[in-house]
C-alpha positions in Angstrom: -14.4 14.3 -18.8 -13.0 11.0 -19.9 -14.6 8.5 -22.0 -14.9 5.2 -20.3 -14.7 3.2 -23.6 -11.7 4.9 -24.7 -10.0 4.0 -21.2 -10.5 0.5 -22.0 -9.0 0.2 -25.4 -5.4 0.2 -24.0 -4.7 -1.2 -20.7 -1.7 -0.7 -18.3 0.5 -3.6 -17.2 -1.3 -3.5 -13.8 -4.7 -3.7 -15.3 -3.6 -6.6 -17.7 -2.5 -8.5 -14.7 -5.5 -8.0 -12.8 -7.6 -9.0 -15.9 -5.5 -12.2 -15.9 -5.9 -12.7 -12.2 -2.1 -12.8 -11.6 0.3 -10.6 -9.7 2.3 -8.0 -11.7 5.5 -9.6 -10.9 4.2 -13.0 -12.3 3.0 -11.1 -15.3 6.6 -9.7 -15.8 7.9 -13.0 -15.4 5.6 -14.7 -18.0 6.2 -12.0 -20.5 10.0 -12.3 -20.2 9.7 -16.0 -20.7 7.6 -15.5 -23.8 4.5 -17.0 -22.3 2.5 -13.7 -22.9 1.3 -13.6 -26.5 0.4 -10.1 -27.2 3.2 -7.6 -27.5 2.9 -4.1 -25.9 2.5 -0.7 -27.3 5.0 1.9 -26.2 3.4 5.4 -25.8 6.2 7.7 -24.4 7.5 6.0 -21.3 3.9 4.2 -20.8 3.6 0.4 -21.7 0.2 -0.5 -22.8 -1.7 -3.5 -24.0 -4.6 -3.7 -26.7 -7.7 -5.0 -24.7 -9.0 -6.5 -28.1 -5.9 -8.6 -28.6 -5.7 -9.7 -25.1 -9.3 -11.0 -25.4 -8.5 -12.8 -28.7 -5.4 -14.2 -27.1 -7.4 -15.5 -24.1 -10.1 -16.9 -26.5 -7.3 -18.8 -28.0 -6.2 -20.4 -24.8 -3.2 -18.2 -24.1 -0.7 -19.6 -26.5 3.0 -18.6 -26.1 4.2 -15.6 -28.0 5.7 -17.4 -31.0 2.6 -19.4 -31.4 0.5 -16.4 -30.9 2.3 -14.5 -33.6 1.7 -17.3 -36.1 -2.0 -17.6 -35.3 -2.4 -13.8 -35.8 -0.6 -14.1 -39.0 -2.2 -17.4 -40.3 -5.8 -16.1 -39.4 -5.0 -12.3 -40.2 -6.3 -11.3 -36.9 -6.5 -7.5 -36.9 -5.6 -6.4 -33.5 
């Protein structure tokens, strides 16, 4: 039996794109240009994203990666 809370801690790229209401290809374009702030986690071949960090990034108005990393460091956001 799977724990639904644990399933939501890490999200696949497809689920992140759906959360942001954009297509997967648009997500990859934004990611490669540095517009997506949070960095992925690699587990084997899987690329996953922390839901809590995505929510914090969205609450901060989706700053580009370089700004997001500065914000995380300055505010010591633990994500």
